[in-house]
C-alpha positions in Angstrom: -122.9 -15.2 -107.0 -120.3 -18.5 -107.8 -123.2 -20.0 -110.2 -123.8 -16.7 -112.3 -120.4 -16.8 -112.6 -120.0 -20.6 -113.4 -119.1 -21.0 -117.4 -120.8 -23.8 -119.5 -118.6 -26.7 -119.6 -116.9 -27.7 -122.6 -115.3 -31.3 -121.7 -115.6 -34.2 -119.3 -112.8 -36.5 -118.3 -113.5 -39.9 -118.0 -112.1 -42.2 -115.1 -111.8 -45.5 -117.1 -110.5 -48.9 -115.5 -106.6 -47.9 -115.2 -103.7 -46.0 -115.2 -101.5 -49.0 -116.0 -100.0 -49.2 -119.3 -100.0 -52.8 -119.7 -103.8 -53.2 -118.2 -104.8 -50.7 -120.7 -102.9 -52.3 -123.7 -104.8 -55.4 -122.4 -108.3 -54.1 -122.1 -108.0 -52.6 -125.3 -107.2 -55.6 -126.8 -109.8 -57.2 -125.1 -112.6 -54.7 -125.9 -111.5 -54.4 -129.4 -112.5 -58.3 -129.7 -115.4 -57.6 -128.2 -116.4 -55.0 -130.1 -115.7 -57.1 -133.8 -117.6 -60.0 -132.4 -120.4 -57.4 -131.8 -120.5 -55.8 -135.0 -120.1 -59.7 -136.9 -122.6 -61.1 -134.8 -125.3 -58.6 -135.0 -124.9 -57.8 -138.4 -124.7 -61.3 -139.2 -127.7 -61.8 -137.3 -129.7 -59.6 -139.3 -128.5 -60.5 -142.5 -129.7 -64.2 -141.8 -133.0 -63.0 -140.7 -133.5 -61.0 -143.9 -132.2 -64.0 -146.1 -133.9 -66.8 -144.4 -137.8 -67.3 -145.2 -138.0 -69.4 -142.8 -137.2 -66.8 -140.2 -140.1 -64.5 -141.2 -141.8 -64.5 -138.2 -142.5 -62.3 -135.2 -139.9 -63.5 -133.2 -137.1 -63.4 -135.6 -139.0 -59.8 -136.4 -138.0 -58.6 -132.6 -134.4 -60.5 -132.7 -133.7 -58.5 -135.8 -134.4 -55.5 -134.0 -132.8 -56.3 -130.8 -129.9 -56.6 -133.0 -129.9 -53.6 -134.6 -130.9 -51.9 -131.2 -127.4 -53.8 -129.5 -125.2 -52.7 -132.5 -126.1 -49.2 -131.9 -125.9 -49.0 -128.4 -122.6 -51.0 -128.7 -121.1 -48.4 -131.5 -122.4 -45.1 -129.3 -120.0 -46.3 -126.2 -117.3 -48.6 -127.3 -115.2 -46.7 -129.8 -114.8 -44.0 -128.1 -113.4 -46.0 -124.7 -111.4 -47.8 -126.7 -109.5 -44.1 -128.2 -109.4 -43.7 -124.1 -107.2 -46.8 -123.3 -104.6 -45.4 -126.2 -105.0 -41.6 -125.2 -103.1 -40.1 -122.2 -106.2 -38.0 -122.2 -109.4 -39.3 -121.5 -111.8 -36.6 -122.2 -115.1 -35.7 -123.9 -116.4 -32.8 -125.3 -119.5 -31.5 -123.6 -121.5 -32.4 -127.3 -120.1 -35.7 -127.2 -121.4 -36.2 -123.7 -124.9 -35.3 -124.8 -124.6 -37.9 -127.7 -123.5 -40.7 -125.4 -126.3 -39.9 -122.9 -128.7 -39.6 -126.1 -127.7 -42.8 -127.7 -127.3 -44.5 -124.6 -130.6 -43.7 -123.3 -132.5 -44.1 -126.2 -131.2 -47.8 -127.1 -131.3 -48.8 -123.3 -135.0 -48.2 -123.3 -136.0 -49.4 -126.6 -133.7 -52.6 -125.9 -136.3 -52.5 -122.1 -139.2 -52.5 -124.1 -138.0 -55.2 -127.2 -137.2 -57.7 -124.4 -140.9 -56.9 -122.9 -142.2 -57.4 -126.5 -140.5 -60.4 -127.2 -142.0 -62.0 -123.6 -145.4 -61.1 -124.8 -144.6 -62.8 -128.3 -143.2 -66.1 -126.4 -146.5 -65.8 -124.1 -149.1 -65.5 -126.8 -147.4 -68.8 -128.8 -147.4 -71.1 -125.5 -150.5 -70.0 -124.0 -152.5 -68.9 -127.1 -151.1 -70.9 -129.9 -154.7 -71.0 -131.6 -154.6 -67.5 -132.1 -151.3 -66.7 -132.2 -150.9 -66.3 -136.3 -153.9 -63.8 -136.1 -153.1 -61.7 -133.2 -149.2 -61.4 -134.0 -149.9 -60.0 -137.4 -147.1 -58.6 -139.3 -148.9 -55.3 -138.6 -149.7 -55.4 -135.1 -145.8 -56.6 -134.7 -144.8 -53.3 -136.6 -146.6 -51.4 -134.1 -145.1 -53.2 -131.3 -141.8 -52.2 -132.4 -142.3 -48.9 -133.3 -143.8 -48.3 -129.7 -140.8 -49.8 -128.4 -138.4 -47.2 -130.1 -141.0 -44.5 -129.2 -140.6 -44.9 -125.5 -137.0 -45.1 -126.5 -136.8 -41.8 -128.0 -139.0 -40.3 -125.4 -136.6 -41.5 -122.3 -133.1 -40.4 -125.1 -134.8 -37.0 -125.1 -135.9 -36.7 -121.7 -132.5 -37.5 -120.3 -130.9 -35.2 -122.7 -132.8 -32.5 -121.8 -132.3 -32.9 -118.5 -128.5 -32.9 -118.8 -128.8 -29.6 -120.4 -129.9 -27.9 -117.8 -127.3 -29.0 -115.3 -124.4 -26.4 -114.8 -120.7 -28.0 -113.7 -118.6 -25.7 -111.7 -116.8 -28.3 -109.9 -115.2 -31.5 -110.9 -116.1 -32.5 -114.4 -114.4 -36.0 -114.0 -117.1 -38.9 -114.3 -116.2 -42.0 -112.5 -116.9 -44.3 -115.4 -115.8 -45.0 -118.9 -118.9 -43.3 -120.3 -120.9 -40.3 -120.0 -124.3 -41.9 -118.2 -126.9 -39.4 -116.4 -126.6 -40.3 -112.8 -122.9 -39.9 -112.5 -123.7 -36.2 -114.1 -126.4 -35.5 -111.8 -124.4 -36.4 -109.1 -121.5 -33.7 -110.7 -123.4 -30.8 -111.5 -123.3 -27.9 -108.7 -126.9 -26.6 -110.0 -130.5 -27.3 -108.1 -130.5 -31.2 -109.5 -134.6 -31.6 -107.7 -136.0 -31.4 -111.7 -133.0 -33.8 -113.0 -133.9 -36.2 -110.2 -137.2 -36.4 -110.9 -137.1 -36.9 -114.5 -134.4 -39.9 -113.8 -136.9 -41.6 -111.0 -140.0 -40.7 -113.2 -138.4 -42.4 -116.5 -137.0 -45.0 -114.9 -140.2 -45.8 -113.0 -142.6 -45.1 -116.0 -140.4 -47.1 -118.8 -138.1 -49.5 -116.8 -141.0 -51.0 -114.3 -143.4 -51.3 -116.9 -141.4 -53.1 -119.2 -140.3 -55.2 -117.0 -143.7 -56.2 -115.6 -144.7 -56.8 -119.0 -141.8 -59.4 -118.9 -142.4 -60.6 -115.4 -146.5 -60.9 -115.9 -145.3 -62.6 -119.1 -143.5 -65.5 -117.8 -145.4 -66.3 -115.0 -148.1 -67.3 -117.4 -145.9 -69.3 -119.1 -144.6 -70.7 -116.6 -148.3 -71.5 -115.5 -149.0 -73.1 -118.9 -146.0 -75.1 -119.1 -146.2 -76.7 -115.8 -149.9 -77.4 -116.9 -148.4 -79.7 -119.9 -148.8 -83.3 -119.2 -145.9 -85.1 -121.2 -142.0 -84.3 -120.2 -141.5 -83.7 -124.3 -144.0 -81.0 -124.4 -142.9 -79.1 -121.5 -139.1 -79.5 -123.0 -140.1 -78.1 -126.2 -141.9 -75.1 -124.8 -139.4 -74.4 -122.4 -136.4 -74.7 -125.2 -138.4 -71.9 -127.0 -138.1 -69.5 -124.1 -134.9 -70.3 -123.0 -132.6 -67.8 -125.3 -134.9 -65.0 -124.2 -134.8 -65.8 -120.5 -131.2 -65.8 -120.9 -130.5 -62.6 -122.1 -133.2 -61.2 -120.2 -131.5 -62.1 -117.0 -128.2 -61.0 -117.9 -129.6 -57.8 -119.2 -132.2 -57.0 -116.1 -129.9 -58.1 -113.7 -126.5 -56.3 -114.4 -128.8 -53.0 -114.8 -130.9 -53.6 -111.4 -127.3 -54.0 -109.8 -126.1 -50.5 -111.3 -129.0 -48.7 -110.5 -130.3 -50.1 -107.4 -127.1 -50.8 -105.5 -126.3 -48.5 -103.0 -123.9 -45.5 -103.7 -121.8 -46.4 -101.0 -120.7 -49.3 -102.5 -117.6 -49.8 -104.5 -117.7 -47.9 -108.2 -115.5 -50.7 -109.5 -118.0 -53.2 -109.1 -120.8 -50.7 -111.1 -118.2 -49.8 -113.9 -117.6 -53.7 -114.7 -121.4 -54.5 -114.0 -122.3 -51.6 -116.6 -119.4 -53.0 -118.8 -122.0 -56.5 -119.0 -124.8 -54.9 -119.7 -123.2 -51.6 -122.3 -120.6 -53.8 -123.8 -120.9 -57.6 -123.2 -124.5 -58.0 -123.8 -124.8 -56.7 -127.2 -122.1 -59.6 -128.2 -123.9 -62.3 -126.4 -127.3 -61.9 -127.4 -126.5 -63.2 -131.1 -124.2 -66.1 -129.8 -127.3 -67.2 -127.2 -129.9 -66.9 -130.2 -128.0 -68.6 -132.6 -126.2 -71.6 -130.3 -129.7 -72.0 -128.4 -132.0 -72.0 -131.5 -132.3 -74.6 -134.1 -134.4 -72.8 -136.5 -131.2 -70.1 -136.4 -129.0 -73.0 -136.6 -131.0 -74.4 -139.9 -131.2 -71.3 -141.5 -127.5 -70.9 -141.3 -126.8 -74.3 -142.3 -128.9 -74.1 -145.3 -127.2 -70.6 -146.5 -124.1 -72.2 -146.4 -124.3 -75.5 -147.9 -122.8 -75.5 -151.2 -125.3 -75.6 -153.9 
């Protein structure tokens, strides 16, 4: 009877990080700076790749799409978080919450597969260099990127449909700084069996498959590098993967910490781990690839060199 009389939720409250005014101002300035760097860094990376002929290769094609995904995923979360720091009422409309769930799951899963495709690209470059130009053709790279977006779209639509089937008759306070499907399922007063099945299936089918591609690719890469006799050859081979390994480690490490950690552990740790892969990682990716990549630095030097 209580479920029948339950009215549709129109708004949720986001707990955020703290209620301390001084701390909120400090966090606002910190995250504003991070977001500005994210926008400038990723837009700059996209523009640099498009403007530099020497970067028109499969690796940088994937990197340009990764920068676009980071830009979109960060924009779907950070602006709302910045507004909440300056607002007494940290609420989000139901429609806005649905939009955040869709955007987060769409671009989050797309990033998983783009990272997997980048690992496959490095595998082909190091383990099969003679056939690399033939296999990693522009058409095939386009298909791999399109497939990554389709996987993300499927995941985003699945999680959005999952949320639309939930009822919220009790607490509507989300102990996070954005709408994520996991805490929403925990808040729901309806039967969440189907929602949990969708969430688990999506994580297993998409998340584990993309992670497996990364793992298998790097096992083969490491094996190939160890068989290189010269130290210089090993160094050059490893340097082509260093940036990607760093990005994968940060992204997958924090994601696994949040989603595989027992729910009884501190939610504060969850929040800061979520900050890393939703807010900080999109800022770090262009820095990692620009600071550790000689081709990017050389392309930037050529564009900025006075004529």
